[in-house]
C-alpha angles and dihedrals in degrees: 000000000000097000114129086224088073098050095096091046092053091046093051095039093242118156118238129194114233114216112208103166118076091231095051094082093049093050095044093047088065094043095059095174138038119189103320094331124105112222111219131163114247090225093067119109100233112056095154091103086073098091096219094054112082130152110256099241104178124159111307116214129196093266090055091050090053090049090049090050091051091045092049091051090050091047089054089051090051091049093050091046094052095037113173093000087087134036092217144339117229142163111270123233093177102060125087104159108016125077096223146351139195117233132183120250113248112274095030125108120264118268091254093054090047090052091050090050090050090052091051095044119028089198093057109121114220109227115252111260134218115251112218117199123204103228090194096055115107093229093053092045089053092049090050089051092050090047091052091053101036114011092173093057108131090214089069093058091048092047092050092050090048093050090050095046092047089051090050090049089051088054089055095257116125113201124198104319091202089068100032102047097055089050090051091050 
């Protein structure tokens, strides 16, 4: 219920099906439709096929364009900092309360299925995810501001890594604790 993946659904009043059994995700991924409803994992990148989810594209003024430009520059910095750890870094239209989230690129298995595959085969490589940043979150706004003033600030690199690692942890993937824990402390 507290998953950032559900924030847009709660905001828009859209029902979501909670899967509690490890096999539910596997069975439903092959079902694809029930009645007239498309079954889609909330951790997929493109949710615009859900009719009720649309980007809020109100009038954009000059100040918003400048903010978007600053955000885009920061997103490029995040992408270059994380490198191959992520497939892409984009602005999120699904988050309301969380600073960031990892989503699966379209056509890849859900996070749960990838975690099951990883348990069955230790050599299974989890597909790189897309990091979505909430441009309206205070933490992200502050990081964008710091980046605009001091793009070489080492704190930015550490903060980006921490955001990524925390998002991975939220997905049920624990990275190297020897690197992550000192950063948390």
